[in-house]
C-alpha positions in Angstrom: 130.7 83.3 138.6 131.0 83.4 134.8 134.8 83.9 134.9 135.1 81.0 137.4 133.2 78.8 135.0 135.4 79.8 132.1 138.6 79.1 134.2 137.2 75.7 135.1 136.6 74.8 131.5 140.0 76.0 130.5 141.6 73.7 133.2 139.6 70.8 131.8 141.2 71.2 128.4 144.5 70.0 129.7 147.8 70.7 127.9 147.4 71.8 124.3 149.6 70.1 121.8 149.9 71.6 118.3 150.1 69.0 115.6 151.3 70.0 112.2 150.7 68.2 109.0 148.0 67.9 106.3 145.2 68.0 108.8 146.7 70.5 111.4 144.6 69.7 114.4 144.8 70.8 118.0 144.5 68.1 120.6 144.0 68.3 124.3 145.8 66.2 126.9 143.3 63.3 126.7 143.7 63.0 122.9 140.3 64.6 122.1 140.4 66.9 119.0 139.3 70.4 119.6 137.5 70.2 116.2 135.0 67.9 118.0 133.8 70.8 120.0 131.0 72.8 118.3 132.4 76.2 119.2 135.8 75.5 117.9 134.4 73.8 114.8 132.5 77.0 114.1 135.7 79.0 114.5 137.6 76.8 112.0 134.7 77.1 109.6 135.0 80.8 109.6 138.6 80.5 108.5 138.1 77.4 106.2 137.6 79.3 102.9 140.1 82.1 103.4 142.6 80.4 101.1 140.3 79.0 98.4 137.9 80.3 95.8 135.4 77.6 96.5 132.1 78.4 98.2 129.8 75.5 97.6 126.4 75.6 99.3 122.9 74.1 99.0 119.7 75.9 98.5 116.4 74.4 99.8 113.1 75.9 98.7 109.9 74.2 100.1 107.7 77.4 100.2 105.1 75.8 98.0 104.7 73.1 95.4 107.0 74.9 93.0 110.1 74.2 95.2 113.5 72.8 94.5 116.9 71.9 95.9 120.1 73.1 94.2 123.9 73.1 94.8 125.9 76.2 93.9 129.6 77.2 93.8 129.2 81.0 94.4 126.6 82.0 91.9 127.2 79.1 89.5 124.5 76.5 89.6 126.0 73.0 89.8 123.0 70.8 90.2 119.2 71.3 90.5 116.3 69.1 91.2 112.8 70.6 91.0 109.9 69.4 93.0 107.8 68.3 90.0 105.4 65.9 91.7 102.6 66.0 94.3 104.7 64.2 96.8 104.9 65.8 100.2 108.2 67.5 101.1 108.5 65.4 104.2 109.2 62.3 102.0 110.6 64.1 98.9 113.2 66.4 100.3 115.9 64.2 101.8 116.0 61.7 98.9 116.3 64.6 96.5 119.1 66.1 98.4 120.9 62.8 98.6 120.6 62.3 94.8 121.8 65.7 94.1 124.8 65.6 96.4 125.8 62.1 95.1 125.7 63.4 91.5 127.9 66.3 92.6 130.3 64.1 94.5 129.7 66.2 97.6 128.5 65.7 101.1 126.7 68.0 103.5 129.8 68.4 105.6 131.9 69.5 102.6 129.5 72.4 101.9 130.3 76.0 103.0 126.8 76.4 104.4 123.1 75.8 103.9 120.6 78.3 102.4 116.9 78.0 102.8 113.8 79.9 101.6 112.4 81.2 104.8 109.1 82.5 103.2 106.6 83.6 102.6 104.8 80.4 101.8 102.8 77.5 103.1 103.2 76.6 106.8 103.8 72.9 106.2 106.3 73.3 103.4 108.4 76.0 105.1 108.5 74.0 108.4 109.9 70.9 106.5 112.7 73.0 104.8 113.7 75.0 107.9 113.7 72.0 110.2 115.9 70.0 107.8 118.4 72.9 107.4 118.4 73.5 111.2 119.4 69.8 111.8 122.3 70.0 109.3 123.6 73.2 110.8 123.4 71.7 114.3 125.2 68.6 113.2 128.0 70.1 111.0 128.4 73.5 112.6 127.8 75.4 109.3 126.1 78.8 108.8 122.6 79.3 107.4 121.5 81.9 104.9 117.8 82.6 105.1 116.5 84.0 101.9 113.1 85.4 100.7 111.4 84.2 97.7 109.8 87.6 97.1 113.2 89.3 97.2 114.6 86.6 94.8 112.1 87.8 92.2 114.1 91.1 91.9 117.1 89.1 90.7 117.5 88.3 87.0 116.9 84.6 86.3 119.3 84.6 83.4 122.3 86.2 85.1 121.8 85.9 88.9 122.3 89.7 88.8 120.1 92.5 87.6 121.6 95.4 85.7 120.1 98.8 86.2 116.9 99.3 84.3 114.6 102.2 83.6 112.3 101.0 86.3 113.0 102.5 89.7 110.6 100.1 91.4 110.0 96.3 91.4 106.8 94.9 92.7 106.9 91.2 93.3 104.0 89.0 94.3 103.1 85.3 94.5 99.7 83.6 94.6 98.8 83.0 98.3 95.4 81.4 97.4 92.1 82.6 98.9 92.2 85.5 96.4 95.3 86.9 98.1 98.9 87.4 97.2 102.2 87.5 99.1 103.7 90.8 98.1 106.5 93.3 98.5 107.6 96.5 96.8 111.3 97.3 96.2 113.2 100.4 95.1 116.4 100.5 93.1 119.5 100.9 95.2 122.7 100.7 93.0 122.7 97.3 91.3 120.2 95.8 93.8 116.7 96.6 95.0 115.9 97.4 98.7 112.5 96.5 100.1 110.1 99.3 101.0 108.2 98.2 104.1 107.5 94.6 105.1 106.4 91.6 103.1 102.7 91.1 103.5 99.6 89.3 102.3 96.7 91.1 100.7 94.4 91.2 97.7 96.2 91.9 94.5 93.9 95.0 93.9 95.0 96.4 97.2 98.6 95.8 96.4 98.2 97.6 93.1 96.8 100.6 94.8 99.7 100.7 97.3 102.2 100.4 94.5 100.6 103.2 92.5 100.7 105.4 95.6 104.4 104.7 96.4 105.6 104.8 92.8 104.0 108.2 92.2 103.4 107.7 88.4 106.9 106.2 87.9 107.2 103.0 85.9 107.2 99.7 87.8 108.5 96.3 86.9 106.0 93.6 88.1 107.7 90.2 88.6 105.7 87.1 89.4 105.3 83.5 88.6 101.6 84.2 88.4 101.2 86.9 85.7 97.6 86.0 84.8 96.4 87.3 88.1 97.5 90.9 87.3 96.5 90.7 83.6 93.0 89.8 84.7 92.6 93.0 86.8 90.8 96.0 85.2 93.6 98.3 86.3 96.3 96.5 84.3 95.7 98.1 80.8 96.1 101.6 82.2 99.2 100.6 84.1 100.8 99.0 81.0 99.9 102.2 79.0 101.9 104.3 81.5 105.1 102.2 81.2 104.6 99.4 83.7 106.1 96.1 82.7 105.0 92.6 83.6 107.7 89.9 83.8 107.2 86.2 84.3 109.5 84.6 86.9 109.1 80.9 86.0 109.9 78.3 88.6 112.0 76.8 89.9 113.5 79.8 91.7 116.8 78.2 92.7 119.0 80.5 90.5 117.5 83.6 92.0 117.6 82.3 95.5 121.2 81.1 95.0 122.4 84.6 94.1 120.8 86.0 97.3 122.3 83.2 99.4 125.8 83.8 98.0 125.6 87.5 98.8 124.6 86.6 102.4 127.4 84.1 102.8 129.9 86.5 101.3 128.8 89.3 103.6 128.6 86.9 106.6 124.9 87.8 106.9 124.0 84.4 108.2 122.2 82.8 111.2 122.4 79.6 113.2 120.0 76.8 114.0 118.7 78.4 117.1 117.9 81.8 115.5 116.5 80.6 112.2 112.8 81.3 111.8 110.2 81.3 109.1 108.5 84.4 107.6 105.0 83.0 107.2 103.5 86.5 106.7 100.0 85.0 107.1 98.8 83.3 110.3 98.1 79.6 110.2 94.4 78.4 110.1 94.8 77.1 113.6 96.1 80.4 114.9 93.4 82.4 113.1 90.7 80.1 114.5 92.1 80.4 118.0 92.3 84.2 118.0 88.9 84.5 116.3 87.2 82.3 119.0 89.0 83.4 122.2 85.9 85.4 123.3 83.9 82.2 123.2 86.2 80.6 125.8 85.9 83.4 128.3 83.8 82.8 131.5 
């Protein structure tokens, strides 16, 4: 049945006419361009940058109030607009993108792809960012690079690339409110750092205990936009005395996220609108309430 469906679709195409010239388009018998078909548009996009050094893309970060949007050409930051107000992302994001693209003389269709911070972070913020990028990818047939804010903290802010250091481990965390943090531990792997285990949400004290166990007395570089949380713990003076380093990762995080996104685009480690999903790490309040009260709904 599947082969019959394919044959039927091929007959519907009619006669193919190859048209040469600046545009080089394929047209079917009824004059419709094959580039109007999503599947063929995706194929052309995969070949689009084979003969150019350009790889311009947008990065959307709405994980929390310290978000931003930015345009890159490979790892070079072209334009950046930080979310520096209390305005909701639902009303801030699209005007900010339009301003940034206009100042860069670019359109969404001219970009190689779209990168989005997929978490961890707030439910509302992440949903706005992911829904927006999904819509762009659906309309323009471009790939999506989903990047982690925690992983981006392992990247040097000054260079979009971290040279090897004496620290074999990087522990990154972000304030998750409610006396908890979003956290992950990474181990050095060449010029990059690979995650050990999953990203998770926990108290900072519990994360410190896990890091001490995994690092086995080796020095750790702690990278965070919220250093005071670690400095206030009673464990920190002893950690600092044994070679642990605390590094501030100041927002916005666009430069770090952009490097990860470029690496994903370059390696074709991308996804599409249907497969893109957020990494919330922590359940929503509604879900937690539902699961905590299911027993009350039984008979």
